[in-house]
LUMVEXLO-386615 format. One record per residue (C-alpha): residue in one letter; z, x, y. Coordinates in pm, whole numbers, padded with zeros to 5 digits, always signed. Layout:
BEGIN
AZXY/...
***
This chain:
BEGIN
X+07050+13318+03735/X+06695+13446+03741/X+06671+13405+03366/X+06793+13052+03393/X+06534+12973+03660/X+06264+13134+03445/X+06373+12903+03159/X+06348+12598+03389/X+06009+12712+03510/X+05894+12769+03153/X+06018+12424+03038/X+05844+12264+03338/X+05520+12443+03246/X+05544+12330+02883/X+05623+11974+02992/X+05320+11976+03231/X+05099+12104+02951/X+05223+11832+02717/X+05147+11561+02978/X+04807+11710+03033/X+04734+11717+02658/X+04862+11356+02625/X+04643+11232+02916/X+04351+11424+02778/X+04410+11283+02430/X+04438+10929+02571/X+04115+10982+02767/X+03938+11116+02458/X+04076+10824+02249/X+03953+10570+02515/X+03613+10733+02518/X+03604+10743+02135/X+03704+10377+02117/X+03445+10282+02374/X+03181+10477+02178/X+03277+10299+01859/X+03255+09956+02026/X+02905+10043+02152/X+02798+10161+01810/X+02944+09848+01645/X+02763+09623+01891/X+02440+09815+01831/X+02486+09788+01455/X+02530+09407+01487/X+02205+09381+01693/X+02022+09586+01429/X+02160+09373+01150/X+02039+09053+01316/X+01694+09203+01372/X+01672+09328+01011/X+01765+08985+00870/X+01525+08810+01108/X+01245+09039+00991/X+01331+08977+00623/X+01320+08600+00673/X+00994+08621+00867/X+00823+08825+00598/X+00977+08714+00272/X+01088+08351+00306/X+00897+08122+00070/X+00745+07921+00359/X+00596+08048+00680/X+00853+08031+00958/X+00841+08027+01345/X+01034+08321+01493/X+01119+08124+01811/X+01259+07834+01607/X+01468+08073+01395/X+01621+08237+01708/X+01693+07895+01862/X+01878+07778+01547/X+02072+08105+01538/X+02175+08063+01904/X+02280+07707+01844/X+02486+07812+01543/X+02651+08091+01736/X+02755+07860+02024/X+02873+07584+01796/X+03102+07826+01611/X+03270+07928+01938/X+03424+07587+02001/X+03333+07215+02008/X+03224+07220+02368/X+03006+07531+02396/X+02639+07471+02326/X+02295+07634+02363/X+02045+07407+02543/X+01685+07448+02453/X+01404+07319+02687/X+01453+06953+02580/X+01831+06958+02599/X+01824+07127+02938/X+01579+06865+03066/X+01798+06587+02921/X+02094+06721+03110/X+01908+06684+03437/X+01824+06326+03352/X+02186+06256+03264/X+02315+06385+03596/X+02043+06236+03817/X+01878+05948+03640/X+01985+05604+03516/X+02045+05550+03147/X+02207+05300+02915/X+02523+05387+02729/X+02803+05243+02515/X+03099+05318+02730/X+03286+05566+02505/X+03401+05924+02537/X+03374+06138+02221/X+03514+06472+02112/X+03543+06682+01797/X+03878+06657+01625/X+03941+06844+01300/X+03564+06884+01259/X+03492+06510+01288/X+03314+06327+01574/X+03597+06116+01714/X+03613+05851+01981/X+03855+05972+02250/X+03854+05642+02427/X+03643+05330+02487/X+03616+05252+02859/X+03742+04909+02969/X+03490+04625+02995/X+03201+04830+02849/X+02981+04737+02549/X+03183+04956+02311/X+03516+04811+02434/X+03388+04450+02393/X+03259+04536+02042/X+03608+04636+01931/X+03568+05015+01919/X+03913+05190+01931/X+04047+05532+02033/X+04079+05752+01725/X+03783+05592+01539/X+03575+05854+01358/X+03194+05806+01392/X+03043+05849+01045/X+02689+05746+01136/X+02488+05675+01448/X+02220+05429+01334/X+02117+05600+01007/X+02201+05959+01108/X+02516+06115+00962/X+02732+06295+01216/X+02860+06574+00984/X+02800+06909+01165/X+02659+06721+01465/X+02752+06861+01814/X+02896+06644+02089/X+02577+06680+02289/X+02360+06580+01997/X+02573+06269+01941/X+02573+06170+02309/X+02197+06207+02316/X+02160+05966+02021/X+02395+05710+02166/X+02235+05705+02511/X+01912+05510+02557/X+01739+05237+02751/X+01961+04950+02860/X+01956+04637+02643/X+01856+04832+02328/X+02062+04802+02008/X+02253+05073+01828/X+02465+05067+01511/X+02776+05279+01457/X+02954+05323+01126/X+03318+05401+01189/X+03620+05517+00987/X+03942+05376+01116/X+04295+05461+01015/X+04442+05185+00799/X+04099+05041+00702/X+03994+05085+00337/X+03620+05061+00404/X+03400+05193+00690/X+03340+04953+00976/X+02994+04863+01094/X+02968+04794+01470/X+02655+04661+01642/X+02639+04739+02015/X+02383+04668+02290/X+02343+04958+02537/X+02397+04879+02906/X+02438+05048+03241/X+02799+05160+03251/X+02986+05053+03566/X+03346+05156+03573/X+03633+05013+03781/X+03843+05329+03775/X+04163+05190+03930/X+04323+04851+03870/X+04630+04754+04067/X+04878+04490+03944/X+05249+04412+03990/X+05529+04337+03745/X+05822+04125+03862/X+05703+04187+04222/X+05897+04518+04251/X+05707+04733+03996/X+05358+04864+04076/X+05128+04905+03774/X+04839+05148+03847/X+04584+05157+03563/X+04345+05454+03591/X+04062+05439+03338/X+03886+05763+03454/X+03929+06020+03730/X+03614+05958+03942/X+03563+06064+04302/X+03761+05765+04454/X+04080+05773+04247/X+04312+05966+04475/X+04215+05748+04775/X+04258+05424+04580/X+04598+05523+04434/X+04718+05629+04783/X+04608+05289+04925/X+04779+05106+04646/X+05115+05277+04697/X+05099+05245+05077/X+05003+04876+05063/X+05299+04793+04833/X+05604+04922+05028/X+05825+04674+04842/X+05767+04856+04505/X+06079+05022+04364/X+05898+05197+04084/X+05549+05287+03952/X+05386+05269+03608/X+05091+05504+03591/X+04882+05386+03300/X+04658+05665+03165/X+04604+05519+02816/X+04242+05557+02696/X+04165+05765+03008/X+03923+06037+02888/X+03954+06247+03206/X+03710+06319+03491/X+03728+06532+03802/X+03992+06802+03825/X+04025+06764+04207/X+04117+06397+04155/X+04381+06477+03899/X+04527+06731+04149/X+04496+06477+04425/X+04701+06219+04237/X+04972+06478+04145/X+04985+06583+04510/X+05077+06227+04612/X+05407+06248+04428/X+05488+06621+04417/X+05534+06808+04748/X+05566+07170+04639/X+05497+07427+04365/X+05218+07476+04109/X+05047+07163+03981/X+04806+07323+03731/X+04645+07660+03665/X+04302+07753+03541/X+04289+08081+03346/X+03987+08255+03202/X+03908+08590+03042/X+03927+08786+03366/X+04252+08754+03558/X+04081+08789+03893/X+03911+08454+03828/X+04241+08268+03761/X+04312+07977+03993/X+04648+07817+04075/X+04652+07471+04244/X+04960+07426+04467/X+05105+07102+04602/X+05079+07042+04976/X+05359+06854+05151/X+05117+06694+05396/X+04946+06506+05107/X+05263+06370+04954/X+05337+06003+05024/X+05647+05950+04803/X+05828+06226+04623/X+06124+06015+04507/X+06002+05684+04374/X+06071+05650+03996/X+05754+05690+03784/X+05678+05621+03416/X+05341+05740+03274/X+05182+05570+02979/X+04958+05782+02747/X+04804+05757+02400/X+04554+05939+02175/X+04270+05830+02412/X+04425+06019+02704/X+04245+06346+02751/X+04160+06626+02995/X+04246+06520+03356/X+04488+06248+03238/X+04669+06514+03024/X+04690+06739+03334/X+04854+06457+03536/X+05096+06345+03262/X+05178+06701+03154/X+05235+06832+03505/X+05456+06531+03602/X+05651+06589+03280/X+05695+06959+03344/X+05807+06904+03704/X+06061+06634+03585/X+05878+06390+03819/X+05806+06118+03558/X+05897+05997+03212/X+05603+06005+02975/X+05588+05715+02729/X+05348+05623+02447/X+05179+05846+02188/X+05064+06210+02186/X+04749+06272+02385/X+04411+06406+02261/X+04439+06775+02352/X+04132+06868+02561/X+04219+07133+02816/X+03923+07364+02847/X+03670+07425+03125/X+03297+07433+03067/X+03015+07551+03301/X+02641+07522+03259/X+02470+07863+03291/X+02088+07867+03319/X+01920+08151+03132/X+01575+08055+03260/X+01419+07760+03444/X+01396+07569+03113/X+01695+07681+02908/X+02068+07733+02947/X+02409+07734+02786/X+02720+07528+02832/X+03007+07771+02785/X+03386+07740+02776/X+03503+07983+03048/X+03866+07887+03105/X+04162+07672+02998/X+04403+07460+03194/X+04770+07549+03192/X+05052+07318+03306/X+05329+07436+03546/X+05551+07550+03259/X+05271+07776+03135/X+05184+07572+02830/X+04829+07477+02743/X+04712+07133+02635/X+04407+07261+02447/X+04427+07136+02082/X+04798+07047+02144/X+04805+06759+02387/X+05100+06623+02567/X+05391+06489+02360/X+05559+06189+02527/X+05931+06200+02617/X+05964+05865+02445/X+05724+05778+02156/X+05631+05410+02131/X+05381+05260+01891/X+05121+05014+02021/X+05183+04655+01931/X+05350+04336+02045/X+05713+04251+02121/X+05863+03944+01949/X+06002+03694+02200/X+06184+03368+02155/X+06009+03059+02284/X+06168+02896+02593/X+06051+02557+02463/X+06240+02573+02130/X+06470+02270+02063/X+06824+02400+02062/X+07061+02102+02069/X+07418+02067+01943/X+07482+01789+01694/X+07711+01590+01923/X+07440+01586+02198/X+07148+01493+01965/X+07188+01114+02000/X+07214+01136+02375/X+06905+01361+02387/X+06701+01119+02175/X+06796+00827+02394/X+06680+01019+02699/X+06351+01104+02532/X+06296+00737+02433/X+06364+00635+02788/X+06087+00866+02904/X+05844+00698+02667/X+05939+00355+02794/X+05880+00478+03148/X+05539+00612+03043/X+05639+00961+03140/X+05564+01121+02804/X+05321+01410+02793/X+04980+01346+02633/X+04826+01617+02407/X+04524+01620+02639/X+04758+01703+02927/X+04905+01984+02725/X+04559+02131+02653/X+04467+02089+03018/X+04790+02260+03125/X+04725+02551+02883/X+04369+02582+03018/X+04496+02603+03373/X+04760+02855+03280/X+04491+03076+03122/X+04347+03131+03470/X+04607+03390+03555/X+04635+03579+03875/X+04477+03913+03794/X+04695+04097+04044/X+05014+04038+03841/X+05115+04107+03478/X+05274+03792+03336/X+05571+03788+03101/X+05348+03679+02814/X+05101+03962+02873/X+05392+04209+02900/X+05529+04104+02561/X+05183+04150+02405/X+05187+04524+02499/X+05490+04700+02343/X+05420+05025+02521/X+05396+04861+02858/X+05708+04653+02790/X+05898+04972+02699/X+05771+05150+03012/X+05884+04859+03224/X+06235+04857+03075/X+06267+05240+03114/X+06151+05214+03476/X+06410+04941+03550/X+06681+05175+03419/X+06553+05460+03641/X+06558+05224+03942/X+06912+05104+03873/X+07049+05459+03817/X+06870+05577+04129/X+07023+05296+04336/X+07370+05384+04204/X+07327+05754+04298/X+07224+05648+04652/X+07530+05417+04676/X+07760+05707+04592/
***
């Protein structure tokens, strides 16, 4: 018995020693790994300094050390991603003007897609929109400057300027053989972020062009002031994004519990989860269809993706842009700074939209829907004679319609009520027409469920 106990004690001692050796080895390995990382980092700093010294002393022309370091920093930031950038004194000063001053613009939002400067979306009723610029257009030149290897900030700086000044863009558009030249006059950009219209009196169409500070309030007011609405179309096409809190606010109007969106960075302790609050929800059951396209980005992708994940809406249209990262401006002195990507957005399911976008539940191409004219002459042969006699009688009674009257009637009909979407306008927008038809099905099936 004693021998057996001695064996157990001995085994326990050996096991303890093994654990101690393992922990010690792990600790030594961690220290060795940390030491190697420090040495590798130091070697990189030394390499940069050596190359900088070689260029300073041996390059064919005399160079400015400060300019070399600035270019190196810009290159480093650009190679991180399309949105991170080093801001020298001029860029940092321009940022202050952009956020506080008044400047002229074109009314477009741009991004980098596959290495090319791409228009995410033209904003409604702005100079670019009126000039015919489209989402997905690639900007080849701004005036006479090529955009190859140009950063987003550099492009924006070139396109902004004094109001009423001209600018020329050379664009590449899918389906066009030759580049397109567009002349635009800069102007102060004023945006009507939310437009409210109705379809067939019982469908509420909410068109959000960007998520500015008033969007949640205006969407809430629209829903509350249309209690007769049986369904909602949330139109986020060509919406380049905006404020995160407004995207969350809109989601909160229709979802009463659970995660809406998460923001995750390098350090887990900085992660944020935005949760729905029941007190903010005004209607958690009304059927919703969301319209998106390649011009939908950032905040509009958060709204459409979250509603899709939570099975709260059907998403219709084309795949979105895929911009789901968070940037912050970090000053490194009073005159310089960096704009750095510090986090990414994640939808309730855990998926990211960065470089992936939101894929619609139902894919619909933009275009028109063919419709039969209500005024077409459709008369059976046996009724033709009687019909002609009636028409002749109208002429004799001087009740025929004059061409001038037709033109006048068409002119009057062109002055449409902007608060409704007419049948003609609906048929000119295939995506909106499809969204309307899908919503009608959701309304009917919802009513049948309630009846049971």
